[in-house]
C-alpha positions as CSV (number, residue, x, y, z in Angstrom):
1,M,0.0,0.0,0.0
2,S,1.3,3.4,-1.0
3,L,0.5,6.6,0.8
4,G,2.3,8.8,-1.7
5,R,0.3,11.9,-2.7
6,F,1.3,11.5,-6.4
7,R,0.4,7.8,-6.6
8,D,3.3,7.0,-8.8
9,V,4.1,3.4,-7.6
10,S,1.8,1.9,-10.3
11,A,3.8,3.8,-13.0
12,I,7.1,2.7,-11.6
13,F,6.0,-0.9,-11.7
14,G,4.3,-0.5,-15.1
15,V,0.8,-1.5,-14.1
16,F,-2.5,0.1,-14.8
17,A,-3.3,2.7,-12.1
18,S,-6.6,2.2,-10.3
19,P,-6.6,4.3,-7.1
20,G,-8.4,2.7,-4.2
21,E,-8.4,-0.8,-5.8
22,P,-5.7,-3.5,-5.5
23,V,-3.9,-4.0,-8.8
24,P,-1.8,-7.2,-9.4
25,A,1.9,-6.6,-10.0
26,S,2.8,-10.3,-9.9
27,Q,1.2,-13.6,-8.9
28,Q,1.9,-12.8,-5.2
29,V,2.0,-9.1,-5.0
30,D,-0.8,-6.5,-5.4
31,I,-0.3,-2.7,-5.4
32,L,-2.9,-0.5,-3.7
33,E,-2.6,3.3,-4.0
34,L,-5.0,5.3,-1.8
35,D,-7.2,8.1,-3.2
36,T,-8.1,10.0,0.0
37,L,-10.3,12.5,-1.9
38,A,-12.5,9.7,-3.1
39,M,-12.7,8.3,0.4
40,V,-13.7,11.8,1.8
41,S,-16.4,12.1,-0.9
42,Q,-17.8,8.7,0.0
43,M,-17.7,9.5,3.7
44,W,-19.2,12.9,3.3
45,G,-22.0,11.5,1.1
46,S,-22.9,9.2,4.0
47,V,-22.9,12.0,6.5
48,R,-25.1,14.1,4.2
49,S,-27.6,11.3,3.7
50,A,-27.8,10.6,7.4
51,L,-28.4,14.2,8.4
52,T,-30.9,14.8,5.6
53,A,-32.8,11.6,6.5
54,G,-32.8,12.8,10.1
55,E,-34.4,16.1,9.2
56,L,-37.0,14.5,7.0
57,T,-38.0,12.1,9.7
58,G,-37.8,14.7,12.5
59,T,-35.0,12.9,14.3
60,G,-32.1,15.0,13.0
61,V,-30.7,18.4,13.9
62,P,-32.7,21.2,12.3
63,G,-30.7,23.0,9.6
64,A,-27.7,20.6,9.8
65,G,-28.4,19.2,6.3
66,A,-28.3,22.6,4.7
67,V,-25.0,23.5,6.5
68,V,-23.4,20.2,5.5
69,S,-24.6,20.4,1.9
70,G,-22.7,23.7,1.5
71,L,-19.4,22.0,2.2
72,D,-17.4,20.3,-0.5
73,P,-15.2,17.2,0.1
74,E,-12.1,19.3,-0.8
75,E,-12.9,21.6,2.1
76,I,-13.2,18.6,4.5
77,L,-9.9,17.2,3.2
78,G,-8.1,20.2,4.5
79,M,-9.2,19.7,8.1
80,P,-6.4,18.4,10.3
81,G,-6.1,14.7,10.5
82,V,-9.0,13.8,8.2
83,E,-6.9,12.6,5.2
84,S,-4.5,10.6,7.4
85,L,-7.3,9.0,9.5
86,L,-9.2,7.8,6.4
87,A,-6.0,6.3,5.0
88,L,-5.3,4.5,8.3
89,R,-8.9,3.2,8.4
90,R,-8.4,1.7,4.9
91,I,-5.1,0.1,6.1
92,R,-7.0,-1.3,9.1
93,D,-9.7,-2.7,6.9
94,E,-7.2,-4.4,4.5
95,A,-5.1,-5.8,7.4
96,A,-8.3,-7.2,9.0
97,S,-9.8,-8.5,5.8
98,G,-7.9,-11.9,5.8
99,E,-7.3,-11.5,2.1
100,W,-3.6,-10.8,2.4
101,A,-0.8,-12.8,3.8
102,Q,1.1,-9.5,4.6
103,V,0.3,-5.8,4.2
104,V,3.4,-3.6,3.5
105,I,2.9,0.1,4.0
106,D,5.2,2.4,2.0
107,M,5.7,5.5,4.0
108,S,8.2,7.2,1.7
109,G,7.3,10.0,-0.7
110,G,7.0,12.8,1.8
111,V,4.8,10.9,4.4
112,D,5.8,11.7,8.0
113,P,5.3,8.3,9.7
114,F,5.4,9.6,13.2
115,E,2.8,12.3,12.6
116,L,0.6,9.7,10.8
117,M,0.7,7.3,13.7
118,R,-0.3,10.1,16.1
119,V,-3.4,11.0,14.1
120,P,-6.0,8.6,15.6
121,Q,-5.2,9.7,19.2
122,M,-5.1,13.4,18.1
123,V,-8.5,13.2,16.5
124,A,-10.0,11.3,19.4
125,D,-8.6,13.8,21.9
126,M,-9.9,16.7,19.9
127,I,-13.4,15.2,19.8
128,E,-13.3,14.6,23.6
129,R,-12.2,18.1,24.2
130,L,-14.8,19.7,21.9
131,W,-17.7,17.4,22.8
132,P,-16.9,15.0,25.8
133,R,-18.6,11.7,25.8
134,H,-20.7,12.3,28.9
135,R,-22.1,15.4,27.2
136,R,-22.8,13.5,24.0
137,L,-24.7,10.9,25.9
138,A,-26.7,13.5,27.8
139,A,-27.5,15.3,24.6
140,A,-28.7,12.1,22.9
141,A,-30.8,11.1,25.9
142,D,-32.5,14.5,26.2
143,N,-33.0,15.2,22.5
144,A,-33.6,12.3,20.2
145,R,-32.8,14.5,17.2
146,I,-29.2,14.6,18.2
147,A,-28.9,10.9,18.8
148,R,-28.1,10.2,15.1
149,V,-25.1,12.7,15.1
150,V,-23.9,11.3,18.4
151,G,-23.9,7.8,16.9
152,M,-21.7,8.9,14.0
153,V,-19.3,10.7,16.4
154,D,-19.1,7.6,18.7
155,A,-18.4,5.4,15.6
156,L,-15.5,7.8,14.6
157,V,-14.0,7.6,18.2
158,R,-14.3,3.8,18.1
159,D,-12.5,3.8,14.7
160,C,-9.7,5.9,16.2
161,A,-9.3,3.5,19.1
162,D,-9.3,0.5,16.8
163,V,-6.7,2.0,14.4
164,D,-4.5,3.1,17.3
165,E,-4.6,-0.4,18.8
166,L,-3.6,-1.9,15.5
167,L,-0.8,0.5,14.8
168,F,0.9,-0.1,18.2
169,D,0.4,-3.9,18.3
170,A,4.0,-5.0,18.3
171,S,3.0,-8.6,17.9
172,G,1.5,-7.9,14.4
173,V,3.3,-4.7,13.3
174,H,6.9,-4.8,12.1
175,V,8.9,-1.7,11.5
176,H,11.6,-1.6,8.8
177,V,13.7,1.5,8.6
178,V,15.5,2.4,5.4
179,V,18.5,4.6,5.8
180,G,21.5,5.8,3.7
181,V,24.9,4.5,4.5
182,D,26.5,7.8,5.5
183,R,26.6,10.1,8.5
184,N,23.2,11.6,7.8
185,G,21.6,8.2,7.5
186,A,23.1,7.1,10.8
187,A,21.9,10.3,12.5
188,S,18.3,9.8,11.1
189,L,18.3,6.2,12.3
190,D,19.2,7.4,15.9
191,R,16.3,9.8,15.9
192,A,13.8,7.3,14.4
193,R,14.8,4.6,16.8
194,A,14.3,7.0,19.8
195,V,10.8,8.0,18.7
196,L,9.8,4.4,17.9
197,Q,11.0,3.3,21.3
198,V,8.9,5.9,23.2
199,M,6.0,4.8,21.0
200,G,6.5,1.2,22.1
201,L,7.4,-0.1,18.6
202,P,10.6,-2.2,18.2
203,V,12.6,-1.9,15.0
204,S,12.6,-5.3,13.2
205,T,15.0,-4.5,10.4
206,I,17.4,-1.7,9.5
207,L,17.9,-1.6,5.7
208,A,21.2,0.0,4.8
209,N,20.3,1.3,1.3
210,R,22.6,1.3,-1.7
211,V,25.6,-0.4,-0.2
212,L,28.7,-0.4,-2.5
213,P,30.9,-3.4,-2.7
214,E,34.0,-3.0,-0.5
215,V,36.2,-4.0,-3.4
216,L,35.6,-2.0,-6.6
217,S,37.5,-2.3,-9.8
218,V,38.5,1.1,-11.2
219,D,39.3,1.2,-14.9
220,A,42.4,2.9,-16.2
221,H,40.4,5.9,-17.5
222,T,38.7,6.5,-14.1
223,A,41.9,5.9,-12.1
224,D,43.8,8.5,-14.2
225,A,41.0,11.1,-13.8
226,P,41.5,13.7,-11.1
227,G,39.9,12.4,-7.9
228,G,38.6,9.2,-9.7
229,S,39.7,6.6,-7.1
230,S,39.8,8.9,-4.1
231,W,36.1,9.6,-4.4
232,L,35.4,5.9,-4.3
233,D,37.8,5.5,-1.3
234,H,36.0,8.3,0.5
235,Q,32.5,6.8,-0.2
236,I,33.5,3.3,1.0
237,A,35.2,4.7,4.1
238,A,32.1,6.7,5.0
239,Q,29.9,3.7,4.2
240,S,32.0,1.5,6.5
241,A,31.8,3.9,9.4
242,A,28.0,4.2,8.9
243,L,27.5,0.5,8.9
244,D,29.6,0.1,12.1
245,H,27.3,2.7,13.7
246,L,24.1,0.9,12.5
247,R,25.3,-2.4,13.9
248,A,26.4,-1.0,17.2
249,T,22.9,-1.2,18.7
250,K,21.6,-3.0,21.8
251,D,18.2,-3.9,20.3
252,E,17.2,-6.9,18.3
253,A,17.0,-5.1,14.9
254,E,18.7,-6.9,12.1
255,V,20.9,-4.8,9.8
256,V,20.5,-5.8,6.2
257,C,22.8,-4.4,3.5
258,V,20.8,-3.6,0.3
259,P,23.0,-3.6,-2.7
260,W,23.2,-0.7,-5.2
261,L,21.7,-2.3,-8.3
262,S,22.9,-1.4,-11.8
263,G,19.4,-1.2,-13.2
264,P,16.2,0.5,-12.0
265,I,13.8,-1.1,-9.6
266,D,10.7,-1.3,-11.8
267,S,9.2,-4.8,-11.1
268,V,8.7,-7.3,-8.4
269,L,11.5,-9.4,-9.9
270,S,14.0,-6.5,-9.5
271,L,12.8,-6.0,-5.9
272,R,13.5,-9.7,-5.2
273,K,17.1,-9.1,-6.4
274,L,17.6,-6.9,-3.3
275,G,17.3,-10.0,-1.1
276,V,15.2,-8.3,1.5
277,D,12.8,-10.3,3.7
278,L,10.1,-8.2,5.4
279,S,8.3,-11.0,7.2
280,G,9.7,-10.1,10.7
281,G,9.5,-12.2,13.8
282,Q,8.2,-11.9,17.3
283,M,9.9,-8.9,19.0
284,A,10.3,-8.1,22.7
285,A,8.4,-5.1,24.1
286,V,10.3,-1.8,24.2
287,G,10.0,1.6,25.6
288,P,7.2,2.4,28.1
289,R,5.5,-0.9,27.3
290,A,8.5,-2.6,28.9
291,A,8.7,-0.2,31.8
292,R,9.5,-1.3,35.3
293,V,7.5,0.4,38.1
294,E,8.8,0.1,41.7
295,R,8.6,2.0,45.0
296,E,11.9,3.7,45.6
297,S,11.5,4.7,49.2
298,G,9.0,5.8,51.9
299,A,5.4,4.7,52.6
300,G,2.0,6.2,52.2
301,L,2.1,9.9,51.2
302,D,5.8,9.9,51.7
303,S,6.4,7.2,49.1
304,V,8.5,7.8,46.0
305,Y,7.9,5.7,42.9
306,R,9.9,5.4,39.8
307,M,9.1,4.2,36.3
308,T,12.1,3.1,34.2
309,W,12.6,1.9,30.7
310,T,15.4,1.7,28.1
311,Q,15.3,4.8,26.0
312,S,17.8,6.1,23.5
313,L,18.2,9.9,23.4
314,P,20.2,11.4,20.5
315,D,19.5,14.8,22.0
316,P,19.0,14.6,25.8
317,S,18.4,18.3,26.0
318,G,15.3,17.9,23.9
319,L,13.6,15.6,26.4
320,Q,10.4,17.2,27.8
321,L,7.9,15.8,30.3
322,G,4.3,16.8,31.1
323,R,1.1,15.5,32.6
324,S,-2.4,15.3,31.1
325,G,-5.0,13.6,33.2
326,D,-4.0,9.9,33.7
327,D,-1.3,10.2,31.0
328,L,2.4,11.1,30.9
329,M,3.3,13.4,28.0
330,I,6.9,12.9,26.8
331,T,8.7,14.6,23.9
332,V,11.7,12.8,22.3
333,S,13.5,14.1,19.2
334,G,10.7,16.6,18.6
335,V,7.9,14.1,18.7
336,R,5.4,14.2,21.6
337,Q,3.9,10.9,22.7
338,R,1.1,10.2,25.2
339,I,1.8,7.3,27.6
340,R,-1.0,5.8,29.7
341,L,0.3,5.4,33.3
342,P,-0.2,2.4,35.5
343,S,-3.0,2.8,38.0
344,V,-0.8,3.5,41.0
345,L,1.0,6.3,39.2
346,R,-2.2,8.0,38.0
347,R,-2.7,9.2,41.6
348,C,0.8,10.7,41.7
349,V,2.5,13.9,40.6
350,V,5.8,13.9,38.6
351,L,8.9,14.8,40.7
352,G,11.3,14.8,37.8
353,A,13.3,12.5,35.5
354,F,16.8,11.6,34.7
355,W,18.5,9.7,31.9
356,D,21.6,7.5,32.7
357,A,23.3,4.7,30.8
358,G,20.5,4.4,28.3
359,D,17.7,4.2,30.9
360,L,15.1,6.9,31.4
361,T,13.7,7.1,34.9
362,V,10.6,9.2,35.9
363,R,10.0,9.7,39.6
364,F,6.6,10.2,41.2
365,R,5.1,11.0,44.6
366,P,1.5,10.5,45.8
367,D,-0.9,13.4,45.3
368,P,-2.6,14.0,48.7
369,D,-5.8,15.2,47.0
370,V,-6.4,11.8,45.3
371,W,-4.3,9.3,47.2
372,P,-6.4,6.8,49.2
373,Q,-6.3,7.4,52.9
374,N,-5.9,4.4,55.3
Protein backbone atom coordinates (compact mmCIF):
# COMPACT_ATOMS: atom_id res chain seq x y z
CA MET A 1 0.00 0.00 0.00
CA SER A 2 1.33 3.39 -0.97
CA LEU A 3 0.47 6.63 0.80
CA GLY A 4 2.33 8.81 -1.69
CA ARG A 5 0.34 11.86 -2.73
CA PHE A 6 1.29 11.54 -6.40
CA ARG A 7 0.39 7.83 -6.60
CA ASP A 8 3.35 6.99 -8.83
CA VAL A 9 4.05 3.44 -7.61
CA SER A 10 1.85 1.90 -10.29
CA ALA A 11 3.75 3.83 -12.98
CA ILE A 12 7.09 2.68 -11.57
CA PHE A 13 5.97 -0.94 -11.69
CA GLY A 14 4.35 -0.54 -15.09
CA VAL A 15 0.82 -1.54 -14.08
CA PHE A 16 -2.52 0.15 -14.77
CA ALA A 17 -3.34 2.74 -12.11
CA SER A 18 -6.60 2.21 -10.27
CA PRO A 19 -6.56 4.33 -7.09
CA GLY A 20 -8.44 2.72 -4.24
CA GLU A 21 -8.39 -0.75 -5.82
CA PRO A 22 -5.68 -3.45 -5.52
CA VAL A 23 -3.85 -3.99 -8.83
CA PRO A 24 -1.85 -7.21 -9.40
CA ALA A 25 1.87 -6.55 -9.97
CA SER A 26 2.75 -10.27 -9.93
CA GLN A 27 1.18 -13.55 -8.90
CA GLN A 28 1.91 -12.85 -5.23
CA VAL A 29 2.01 -9.05 -5.00
CA ASP A 30 -0.75 -6.47 -5.41
CA ILE A 31 -0.34 -2.68 -5.37
CA LEU A 32 -2.91 -0.46 -3.67
CA GLU A 33 -2.65 3.32 -4.04
CA LEU A 34 -5.03 5.27 -1.83
CA ASP A 35 -7.23 8.06 -3.17
CA THR A 36 -8.08 10.03 -0.04
CA LEU A 37 -10.26 12.55 -1.90
CA ALA A 38 -12.49 9.73 -3.14
CA MET A 39 -12.69 8.35 0.41
CA VAL A 40 -13.66 11.77 1.76
CA SER A 41 -16.35 12.10 -0.93
CA GLN A 42 -17.80 8.72 0.01
CA MET A 43 -17.72 9.45 3.73
CA TRP A 44 -19.19 12.92 3.29
CA GLY A 45 -21.97 11.52 1.14
CA SER A 46 -22.91 9.15 3.98
CA VAL A 47 -22.92 12.02 6.49
CA ARG A 48 -25.10 14.15 4.21
CA SER A 49 -27.56 11.29 3.69
CA ALA A 50 -27.78 10.58 7.41
CA LEU A 51 -28.39 14.19 8.39
CA THR A 52 -30.86 14.79 5.56
CA ALA A 53 -32.78 11.63 6.45
CA GLY A 54 -32.82 12.76 10.07
CA GLU A 55 -34.36 16.10 9.16
CA LEU A 56 -37.00 14.49 6.96
CA THR A 57 -38.03 12.09 9.72
CA GLY A 58 -37.82 14.67 12.49
CA THR A 59 -34.98 12.85 14.28
CA GLY A 60 -32.12 14.99 13.04
CA VAL A 61 -30.66 18.37 13.92
CA PRO A 62 -32.71 21.17 12.29
CA GLY A 63 -30.70 23.00 9.60
CA ALA A 64 -27.74 20.61 9.77
CA GLY A 65 -28.43 19.19 6.32
CA ALA A 66 -28.33 22.65 4.73
CA VAL A 67 -25.04 23.50 6.46
CA VAL A 68 -23.41 20.21 5.47
CA SER A 69 -24.60 20.41 1.87
CA GLY A 70 -22.70 23.68 1.50
CA LEU A 71 -19.36 22.00 2.20
CA ASP A 72 -17.36 20.26 -0.52
CA PRO A 73 -15.17 17.18 0.08
CA GLU A 74 -12.10 19.27 -0.82
CA GLU A 75 -12.86 21.55 2.14
CA ILE A 76 -13.21 18.59 4.49
CA LEU A 77 -9.92 17.15 3.21
CA GLY A 78 -8.13 20.25 4.47
CA MET A 79 -9.23 19.68 8.08
CA PRO A 80 -6.39 18.45 10.33
CA GLY A 81 -6.11 14.66 10.49
CA VAL A 82 -9.01 13.80 8.18
CA GLU A 83 -6.94 12.61 5.22
CA SER A 84 -4.55 10.59 7.39
CA LEU A 85 -7.32 9.01 9.46
CA LEU A 86 -9.17 7.84 6.36
CA ALA A 87 -5.96 6.30 5.00
CA LEU A 88 -5.34 4.54 8.32
CA ARG A 89 -8.90 3.21 8.39
CA ARG A 90 -8.37 1.71 4.93
CA ILE A 91 -5.11 0.14 6.11
CA ARG A 92 -6.98 -1.31 9.10
CA ASP A 93 -9.68 -2.73 6.86
CA GLU A 94 -7.16 -4.38 4.51
CA ALA A 95 -5.14 -5.81 7.41
CA ALA A 96 -8.27 -7.25 9.02
CA SER A 97 -9.81 -8.55 5.79
CA GLY A 98 -7.93 -11.85 5.84
CA GLU A 99 -7.33 -11.50 2.10
CA TRP A 100 -3.62 -10.78 2.35
CA ALA A 101 -0.76 -12.79 3.82
CA GLN A 102 1.07 -9.55 4.56
CA VAL A 103 0.32 -5.84 4.19
CA VAL A 104 3.35 -3.61 3.51
CA ILE A 105 2.86 0.14 3.98
CA ASP A 106 5.21 2.37 2.00
CA MET A 107 5.70 5.54 4.03
CA SER A 108 8.20 7.20 1.71
CA GLY A 109 7.27 9.98 -0.70
CA GLY A 110 6.96 12.79 1.82
CA VAL A 111 4.85 10.92 4.42
CA ASP A 112 5.81 11.67 8.03
CA PRO A 113 5.27 8.27 9.69
CA PHE A 114 5.40 9.62 13.24
CA GLU A 115 2.76 12.27 12.62
CA LEU A 116 0.64 9.72 10.76
CA MET A 117 0.70 7.30 13.70
CA ARG A 118 -0.32 10.07 16.11
CA VAL A 119 -3.42 11.04 14.11
CA PRO A 120 -5.97 8.59 15.65
CA GLN A 121 -5.16 9.72 19.19
CA MET A 122 -5.10 13.37 18.11
CA VAL A 123 -8.55 13.15 16.49
CA ALA A 124 -10.04 11.25 19.44
CA ASP A 125 -8.59 13.77 21.91
CA MET A 126 -9.91 16.68 19.86
CA ILE A 127 -13.42 15.19 19.81
CA GLU A 128 -13.35 14.56 23.56
CA ARG A 129 -12.19 18.11 24.20
CA LEU A 130 -14.81 19.72 21.94
CA TRP A 131 -17.69 17.38 22.82
CA PRO A 132 -16.91 15.05 25.77
CA ARG A 133 -18.57 11.65 25.83
CA HIS A 134 -20.70 12.35 28.91
CA ARG A 135 -22.12 15.45 27.21
CA ARG A 136 -22.77 13.52 24.00
CA LEU A 137 -24.68 10.85 25.91
CA ALA A 138 -26.66 13.46 27.83
CA ALA A 139 -27.54 15.29 24.61
CA ALA A 140 -28.65 12.06 22.95
CA ALA A 141 -30.81 11.13 25.92
CA ASP A 142 -32.48 14.52 26.23
CA ASN A 143 -32.97 15.18 22.53
CA ALA A 144 -33.64 12.30 20.16
CA ARG A 145 -32.83 14.53 17.19
CA ILE A 146 -29.16 14.62 18.20
CA ALA A 147 -28.86 10.86 18.76
CA ARG A 148 -28.08 10.23 15.08
CA VAL A 149 -25.13 12.65 15.11
CA VAL A 150 -23.89 11.27 18.43
CA GLY A 151 -23.92 7.80 16.91
CA MET A 152 -21.70 8.93 14.03
CA VAL A 153 -19.29 10.69 16.40
CA ASP A 154 -19.08 7.64 18.67
CA ALA A 155 -18.37 5.43 15.64
CA LEU A 156 -15.52 7.76 14.65
CA VAL A 157 -14.04 7.61 18.17
CA ARG A 158 -14.26 3.79 18.11
CA ASP A 159 -12.49 3.79 14.74
CA CYS A 160 -9.71 5.94 16.22
CA ALA A 161 -9.25 3.53 19.13
CA ASP A 162 -9.34 0.52 16.80
CA VAL A 163 -6.74 1.96 14.42
CA ASP A 164 -4.54 3.09 17.31
CA GLU A 165 -4.60 -0.41 18.80
CA LEU A 166 -3.63 -1.92 15.45
CA LEU A 167 -0.77 0.52 14.82
CA PHE A 168 0.89 -0.10 18.18
CA ASP A 169 0.40 -3.85 18.35
CA ALA A 170 4.04 -4.96 18.30
CA SER A 171 2.98 -8.60 17.89
CA GLY A 172 1.54 -7.91 14.44
CA VAL A 173 3.28 -4.73 13.28
CA HIS A 174 6.91 -4.83 12.14
CA VAL A 175 8.89 -1.66 11.53
CA HIS A 176 11.56 -1.64 8.82
CA VAL A 177 13.68 1.51 8.64
CA VAL A 178 15.48 2.37 5.38
CA VAL A 179 18.54 4.60 5.83
CA GLY A 180 21.45 5.76 3.73
CA VAL A 181 24.93 4.46 4.52
CA ASP A 182 26.45 7.79 5.47
CA ARG A 183 26.63 10.09 8.47
CA ASN A 184 23.20 11.61 7.79
CA GLY A 185 21.63 8.16 7.51
CA ALA A 186 23.12 7.08 10.83
CA ALA A 187 21.85 10.25 12.53
CA SER A 188 18.34 9.84 11.09
CA LEU A 189 18.27 6.25 12.34
CA ASP A 190 19.18 7.38 15.86
CA ARG A 191 16.27 9.83 15.88
CA ALA A 192 13.83 7.34 14.38
CA ARG A 193 14.80 4.62 16.85
CA ALA A 194 14.35 6.98 19.81
CA VAL A 195 10.85 8.01 18.68
CA LEU A 196 9.81 4.44 17.90
CA GLN A 197 11.02 3.34 21.34
CA VAL A 198 8.89 5.88 23.16
CA MET A 199 5.97 4.80 20.96
CA GLY A 200 6.55 1.21 22.06
CA LEU A 201 7.40 -0.10 18.58
CA PRO A 202 10.58 -2.20 18.18
CA VAL A 203 12.58 -1.91 14.96
CA SER A 204 12.58 -5.27 13.17
CA THR A 205 15.02 -4.48 10.36
CA ILE A 206 17.45 -1.70 9.50
CA LEU A 207 17.86 -1.58 5.74
CA ALA A 208 21.17 0.02 4.80
CA ASN A 209 20.33 1.32 1.35
CA ARG A 210 22.57 1.29 -1.75
CA VAL A 211 25.62 -0.36 -0.25
CA LEU A 212 28.69 -0.35 -2.50
CA PRO A 213 30.92 -3.44 -2.66
CA GLU A 214 33.99 -3.01 -0.47
CA VAL A 215 36.23 -3.99 -3.39
CA LEU A 216 35.56 -2.02 -6.55
CA SER A 217 37.51 -2.25 -9.79
CA VAL A 218 38.48 1.12 -11.18
CA ASP A 219 39.27 1.16 -14.88
CA ALA A 220 42.36 2.93 -16.15
CA HIS A 221 40.45 5.92 -17.47
CA THR A 222 38.70 6.53 -14.12
CA ALA A 223 41.86 5.92 -12.12
CA ASP A 224 43.76 8.51 -14.16
CA ALA A 225 40.99 11.09 -13.82
CA PRO A 226 41.46 13.73 -11.09
CA GLY A 227 39.92 12.36 -7.89
CA GLY A 228 38.62 9.25 -9.66
CA SER A 229 39.68 6.61 -7.14
CA SER A 230 39.82 8.95 -4.13
CA TRP A 231 36.07 9.61 -4.42
CA LEU A 232 35.36 5.87 -4.26
CA ASP A 233 37.76 5.45 -1.35
CA HIS A 234 35.99 8.25 0.51
CA GLN A 235 32.53 6.80 -0.18
CA ILE A 236 33.52 3.31 0.96
CA ALA A 237 35.20 4.67 4.10
CA ALA A 238 32.09 6.71 4.99
CA GLN A 239 29.91 3.69 4.25
CA SER A 240 32.01 1.45 6.50
CA ALA A 241 31.79 3.93 9.39
CA ALA A 242 28.03 4.24 8.95
CA LEU A 243 27.54 0.46 8.88
CA ASP A 244 29.59 0.11 12.08
CA HIS A 245 27.29 2.67 13.71
CA LEU A 246 24.14 0.91 12.49
CA ARG A 247 25.34 -2.41 13.86
CA ALA A 248 26.40 -0.99 17.23
CA THR A 249 22.91 -1.22 18.73
CA LYS A 250 21.59 -2.97 21.80
CA ASP A 251 18.21 -3.89 20.33
CA GLU A 252 17.15 -6.90 18.30
CA ALA A 253 17.04 -5.13 14.94
CA GLU A 254 18.74 -6.95 12.08
CA VAL A 255 20.95 -4.83 9.82
CA VAL A 256 20.51 -5.80 6.16
CA CYS A 257 22.78 -4.37 3.46
CA VAL A 258 20.77 -3.56 0.35
CA PRO A 259 23.05 -3.56 -2.72
CA TRP A 260 23.22 -0.75 -5.23
CA LEU A 261 21.71 -2.34 -8.33
CA SER A 262 22.94 -1.38 -11.77
CA GLY A 263 19.41 -1.19 -13.19
CA PRO A 264 16.19 0.50 -12.03
CA ILE A 265 13.75 -1.14 -9.61
CA ASP A 266 10.69 -1.34 -11.83
CA SER A 267 9.23 -4.77 -11.12
CA VAL A 268 8.67 -7.29 -8.36
CA LEU A 269 11.47 -9.37 -9.90
CA SER A 270 13.97 -6.53 -9.50
CA LEU A 271 12.78 -6.04 -5.93
CA ARG A 272 13.53 -9.68 -5.18
CA LYS A 273 17.11 -9.12 -6.38
CA LEU A 274 17.62 -6.93 -3.33
CA GLY A 275 17.30 -10.01 -1.13
CA VAL A 276 15.19 -8.28 1.53
CA ASP A 277 12.81 -10.28 3.74
CA LEU A 278 10.11 -8.16 5.40
CA SER A 279 8.35 -10.99 7.20
CA GLY A 280 9.71 -10.10 10.66
CA GLY A 281 9.53 -12.19 13.81
CA GLN A 282 8.24 -11.86 17.35
CA MET A 283 9.89 -8.86 19.01
CA ALA A 284 10.28 -8.06 22.69
CA ALA A 285 8.38 -5.09 24.11
CA VAL A 286 10.30 -1.80 24.15
CA GLY A 287 9.96 1.65 25.65
CA PRO A 288 7.15 2.40 28.12
CA ARG A 289 5.48 -0.92 27.27
CA ALA A 290 8.46 -2.63 28.92
CA ALA A 291 8.71 -0.16 31.82
CA ARG A 292 9.54 -1.27 35.35
CA VAL A 293 7.52 0.40 38.13
CA GLU A 294 8.76 0.13 41.71
CA ARG A 295 8.62 1.98 45.00
CA GLU A 296 11.93 3.68 45.60
CA SER A 297 11.45 4.75 49.20
CA GLY A 298 9.01 5.78 51.90
CA ALA A 299 5.44 4.71 52.61
CA GLY A 300 1.99 6.20 52.18
CA LEU A 301 2.08 9.88 51.20
CA ASP A 302 5.85 9.89 51.72
CA SER A 303 6.40 7.22 49.07
CA VAL A 304 8.52 7.83 46.01
CA TYR A 305 7.86 5.68 42.94
CA ARG A 306 9.93 5.35 39.81
CA MET A 307 9.13 4.21 36.31
CA THR A 308 12.13 3.09 34.24
CA TRP A 309 12.60 1.90 30.69
CA THR A 310 15.41 1.70 28.14
CA GLN A 311 15.30 4.81 25.99
CA SER A 312 17.83 6.13 23.49
CA LEU A 313 18.16 9.92 23.43
CA PRO A 314 20.18 11.37 20.54
CA ASP A 315 19.49 14.82 22.00
CA PRO A 316 18.99 14.58 25.80
CA SER A 317 18.41 18.35 26.03
CA GLY A 318 15.27 17.92 23.91
CA LEU A 319 13.59 15.61 26.43
CA GLN A 320 10.39 17.16 27.78
CA LEU A 321 7.85 15.78 30.25
CA GLY A 322 4.32 16.82 31.07
CA ARG A 323 1.13 15.47 32.58
CA SER A 324 -2.37 15.32 31.10
CA GLY A 325 -4.95 13.58 33.25
CA ASP A 326 -3.97 9.94 33.68
CA ASP A 327 -1.28 10.16 31.02
CA LEU A 328 2.37 11.14 30.89
CA MET A 329 3.31 13.40 27.98
CA ILE A 330 6.87 12.90 26.78
CA THR A 331 8.72 14.60 23.92
CA VAL A 332 11.69 12.84 22.31
CA SER A 333 13.49 14.11 19.20
CA GLY A 334 10.73 16.64 18.59
CA VAL A 335 7.87 14.11 18.68
CA ARG A 336 5.40 14.16 21.59
CA GLN A 337 3.85 10.91 22.73
CA ARG A 338 1.07 10.23 25.24
CA ILE A 339 1.79 7.34 27.64
CA ARG A 340 -0.96 5.80 29.74
CA LEU A 341 0.34 5.43 33.29
CA PRO A 342 -0.16 2.36 35.51
CA SER A 343 -3.00 2.80 38.01
CA VAL A 344 -0.75 3.48 41.02
CA LEU A 345 1.02 6.33 39.22
CA ARG A 346 -2.19 8.00 38.04
CA ARG A 347 -2.69 9.19 41.62
CA CYS A 348 0.80 10.69 41.72
CA VAL A 349 2.51 13.86 40.57
CA VAL A 350 5.77 13.90 38.63
CA LEU A 351 8.85 14.78 40.68
CA GLY A 352 11.29 14.77 37.79
CA ALA A 353 13.26 12.54 35.47
CA PHE A 354 16.84 11.60 34.68
CA TRP A 355 18.55 9.66 31.94
CA ASP A 356 21.56 7.49 32.68
CA ALA A 357 23.34 4.71 30.77
CA GLY A 358 20.51 4.43 28.25
CA ASP A 359 17.72 4.19 30.85
CA LEU A 360 15.09 6.87 31.39
CA THR A 361 13.69 7.09 34.92
CA VAL A 362 10.65 9.19 35.86
CA ARG A 363 10.03 9.72 39.58
CA PHE A 364 6.60 10.23 41.19
CA ARG A 365 5.15 11.01 44.60
CA PRO A 366 1.53 10.54 45.76
CA ASP A 367 -0.90 13.41 45.27
CA PRO A 368 -2.56 14.02 48.67
CA ASP A 369 -5.79 15.15 46.98
CA VAL A 370 -6.43 11.79 45.29
CA TRP A 371 -4.27 9.30 47.20
CA PRO A 372 -6.42 6.78 49.16
CA GLN A 373 -6.34 7.40 52.90
CA ASN A 374 -5.92 4.45 55.26
